[in-house]
C-alpha positions as CSV (number, residue, x, y, z in Angstrom):
1,X,-15.6,-88.0,-61.0
2,X,-16.6,-85.0,-63.0
3,X,-16.7,-85.0,-66.9
4,X,-13.2,-83.6,-67.2
5,X,-11.7,-86.3,-65.0
6,X,-13.6,-89.0,-66.7
7,X,-12.4,-87.8,-70.1
8,X,-8.8,-87.6,-69.0
9,X,-9.0,-91.2,-67.7
10,X,-10.6,-92.4,-70.9
11,X,-7.9,-90.6,-73.0
12,X,-5.2,-92.3,-71.0
13,X,-6.4,-95.8,-70.5
14,X,-9.0,-96.2,-73.3
15,X,-12.1,-98.3,-72.7
16,X,-10.7,-100.2,-69.7
17,X,-12.7,-99.9,-66.5
18,X,-10.8,-99.2,-63.2
19,X,-11.1,-102.0,-60.7
20,X,-11.1,-99.4,-57.9
21,X,-11.7,-95.7,-58.2
22,X,-11.3,-93.5,-55.2
23,X,-11.4,-89.7,-54.6
24,X,-8.6,-89.1,-52.1
25,X,-8.7,-86.3,-49.5
26,X,-5.6,-84.9,-51.1
27,X,-6.0,-81.7,-53.1
28,X,-3.5,-80.5,-55.7
29,X,-2.9,-77.4,-57.8
30,X,-4.4,-77.7,-61.3
31,X,-4.7,-74.1,-62.1
32,X,-7.9,-73.0,-60.3
33,X,-7.9,-69.6,-58.8
34,X,-9.5,-70.1,-55.5
35,X,-9.1,-73.8,-54.7
36,X,-7.3,-77.0,-55.5
37,X,-8.6,-80.1,-57.2
38,X,-9.1,-83.5,-55.7
39,X,-6.6,-86.2,-56.5
40,X,-8.2,-89.5,-57.8
41,X,-6.6,-92.9,-57.3
42,X,-7.6,-95.6,-59.8
43,X,-6.4,-99.1,-59.7
44,X,-6.4,-100.8,-63.1
45,X,-5.6,-104.4,-63.9
46,X,-1.9,-103.8,-64.0
47,X,-1.2,-100.2,-62.9
48,X,-2.1,-97.4,-60.5
49,X,-3.3,-94.2,-62.0
50,X,-3.3,-90.9,-60.2
51,X,-5.1,-88.0,-61.8
52,X,-6.6,-84.6,-61.3
53,X,-7.8,-82.0,-63.8
54,X,-9.0,-78.4,-64.1
55,X,-7.2,-75.9,-66.2
56,X,-4.1,-78.1,-66.1
57,X,-4.0,-81.9,-66.2
58,X,-2.1,-84.1,-63.9
59,X,-1.9,-87.8,-64.6
60,X,0.7,-90.4,-63.6
61,X,0.7,-94.1,-64.2
62,X,2.7,-96.7,-62.2
63,X,2.8,-100.4,-62.8
64,X,1.5,-102.4,-59.9
65,X,4.8,-104.3,-59.9
66,X,6.6,-101.0,-59.1
67,X,4.4,-100.4,-56.0
68,X,5.1,-103.5,-54.0
69,X,6.1,-101.6,-50.8
70,X,3.0,-99.4,-50.7
71,X,1.7,-99.1,-47.1
72,X,-0.7,-97.0,-45.0
73,X,0.7,-94.6,-42.6
74,X,-1.7,-94.5,-39.7
75,X,-0.1,-91.4,-38.1
76,X,-0.8,-89.2,-41.2
77,X,-3.8,-91.0,-42.6
78,X,-2.0,-91.4,-46.0
79,X,-1.5,-94.3,-48.4
80,X,2.2,-94.1,-49.2
81,X,3.0,-95.5,-52.7
82,X,6.5,-97.0,-52.6
83,X,8.9,-97.3,-54.2
84,X,7.7,-94.6,-56.5
85,X,10.5,-92.1,-56.9
86,X,9.1,-91.0,-60.3
87,X,5.7,-89.9,-58.9
88,X,5.1,-86.2,-58.2
89,X,2.6,-87.2,-55.5
90,X,3.3,-90.5,-53.8
91,X,1.0,-89.9,-50.9
92,X,-2.8,-89.9,-50.9
93,X,-4.9,-89.1,-47.9
94,X,-7.5,-91.9,-47.6
95,X,-9.6,-93.4,-44.9
96,X,-8.2,-96.6,-43.4
97,X,-11.0,-98.5,-45.0
98,X,-10.3,-97.2,-48.5
99,X,-6.5,-97.7,-48.0
100,X,-7.2,-101.3,-47.0
101,X,-9.2,-101.8,-50.2
102,X,-6.2,-100.6,-52.3
103,X,-3.7,-102.6,-50.3
104,X,-5.8,-105.8,-50.7
105,X,-6.0,-105.3,-54.4
106,X,-2.3,-104.6,-54.7
107,X,-1.5,-107.7,-52.6
108,X,-3.7,-109.9,-54.7
109,X,-2.1,-108.7,-57.9
110,X,1.5,-109.0,-56.8
111,X,0.9,-112.6,-55.5
112,X,-0.3,-113.8,-58.9
């Protein structure tokens, strides 16, 4: 994460450390002229945080309990966060290994 991304995360979640922090392959428009910014996926103790920052900030938080149907779509190579009707971006391109790490963490949290 660059300094802007770290600062945005700290501003939103305080001193808590993410359990898992992944830079997805997805790129979103945050106000750069020539390119898009990477979308970060952070798994906290009780929520998922999606963020990206440049001139504009994008951050969304979703309780882990609201993401119980999250799955990996092998055809598209994306982690699909469901049910997440409120999210602007509910798909994050990840490697199968990274997606499995997220899914294992989600499963362990929803079973407790």
